[in-house]
C-alpha positions as protocol buffer text, in pm:
chain_id: "A"
residue {
  index: 1
  type: UNK
  ca { x: 143 y: 5054 z: 3419 }
}
residue {
  index: 2
  type: UNK
  ca { x: 242 y: 5151 z: 3091 }
}
residue {
  index: 3
  type: UNK
  ca { x: 594 y: 5074 z: 2925 }
}
residue {
  index: 4
  type: UNK
  ca { x: 800 y: 5349 z: 2783 }
}
residue {
  index: 5
  type: UNK
  ca { x: 795 y: 5357 z: 2419 }
}
residue {
  index: 6
  type: UNK
  ca { x: 1115 y: 5142 z: 2282 }
}
residue {
  index: 7
  type: UNK
  ca { x: 1260 y: 5266 z: 1967 }
}
residue {
  index: 8
  type: UNK
  ca { x: 1567 y: 5102 z: 1815 }
}
residue {
  index: 9
  type: UNK
  ca { x: 1861 y: 5282 z: 1643 }
}
residue {
  index: 10
  type: UNK
  ca { x: 2069 y: 5131 z: 1418 }
}
residue {
  index: 11
  type: UNK
  ca { x: 2388 y: 5270 z: 1188 }
}
residue {
  index: 12
  type: UNK
  ca { x: 2365 y: 5051 z: 849 }
}
residue {
  index: 13
  type: UNK
  ca { x: 2681 y: 5055 z: 642 }
}
residue {
  index: 14
  type: UNK
  ca { x: 3060 y: 5112 z: 650 }
}
residue {
  index: 15
  type: UNK
  ca { x: 3039 y: 5495 z: 759 }
}
residue {
  index: 16
  type: UNK
  ca { x: 3223 y: 5488 z: 1090 }
}
residue {
  index: 17
  type: UNK
  ca { x: 3020 y: 5812 z: 1192 }
}
residue {
  index: 18
  type: UNK
  ca { x: 2781 y: 5757 z: 1469 }
}
residue {
  index: 19
  type: UNK
  ca { x: 2762 y: 6089 z: 1644 }
}
residue {
  index: 20
  type: UNK
  ca { x: 2435 y: 6187 z: 1507 }
}
residue {
  index: 21
  type: UNK
  ca { x: 2293 y: 5860 z: 1619 }
}
residue {
  index: 22
  type: UNK
  ca { x: 2424 y: 5884 z: 1958 }
}
residue {
  index: 23
  type: UNK
  ca { x: 2257 y: 6244 z: 1988 }
}
residue {
  index: 24
  type: UNK
  ca { x: 1943 y: 6082 z: 1879 }
}
residue {
  index: 25
  type: UNK
  ca { x: 1973 y: 5803 z: 2105 }
}
residue {
  index: 26
  type: UNK
  ca { x: 2061 y: 6042 z: 2388 }
}
residue {
  index: 27
  type: UNK
  ca { x: 1761 y: 6264 z: 2339 }
}
residue {
  index: 28
  type: UNK
  ca { x: 1514 y: 6007 z: 2337 }
}
residue {
  index: 29
  type: UNK
  ca { x: 1630 y: 5850 z: 2644 }
}
residue {
  index: 30
  type: UNK
  ca { x: 1610 y: 6182 z: 2819 }
}
residue {
  index: 31
  type: UNK
  ca { x: 1235 y: 6213 z: 2656 }
}
residue {
  index: 32
  type: UNK
  ca { x: 1172 y: 5895 z: 2887 }
}
residue {
  index: 33
  type: UNK
  ca { x: 1200 y: 5641 z: 2564 }
}
residue {
  index: 34
  type: UNK
  ca { x: 1376 y: 5303 z: 2608 }
}
residue {
  index: 35
  type: UNK
  ca { x: 1658 y: 5315 z: 2326 }
}
residue {
  index: 36
  type: UNK
  ca { x: 1814 y: 5012 z: 2186 }
}
residue {
  index: 37
  type: UNK
  ca { x: 2167 y: 5149 z: 2008 }
}
residue {
  index: 38
  type: UNK
  ca { x: 2317 y: 4847 z: 1795 }
}
residue {
  index: 39
  type: UNK
  ca { x: 2627 y: 5021 z: 1694 }
}
residue {
  index: 40
  type: UNK
  ca { x: 2863 y: 5098 z: 1397 }
}
residue {
  index: 41
  type: UNK
  ca { x: 2886 y: 4891 z: 1087 }
}
residue {
  index: 42
  type: UNK
  ca { x: 2558 y: 4696 z: 1104 }
}
residue {
  index: 43
  type: UNK
  ca { x: 2379 y: 4507 z: 802 }
}
residue {
  index: 44
  type: UNK
  ca { x: 2034 y: 4513 z: 734 }
}
residue {
  index: 45
  type: UNK
  ca { x: 1975 y: 4142 z: 853 }
}
residue {
  index: 46
  type: UNK
  ca { x: 2173 y: 4271 z: 1213 }
}
residue {
  index: 47
  type: UNK
  ca { x: 1903 y: 4546 z: 1229 }
}
residue {
  index: 48
  type: UNK
  ca { x: 1621 y: 4307 z: 1160 }
}
residue {
  index: 49
  type: UNK
  ca { x: 1780 y: 4051 z: 1421 }
}
residue {
  index: 50
  type: UNK
  ca { x: 1773 y: 4328 z: 1672 }
}
residue {
  index: 51
  type: UNK
  ca { x: 1443 y: 4447 z: 1581 }
}
């Protein structure tokens, strides 16, 4: 049995708007993918660690 595609969605920087990232994450989940959303205000290092 194959595993679903896994996607990491990250919001790097100080911008506090995440609606677009959440919309993308929801659409990908609805398409059957596994989505990991790291949340707001991530540093590049935090994203690398999540990957």
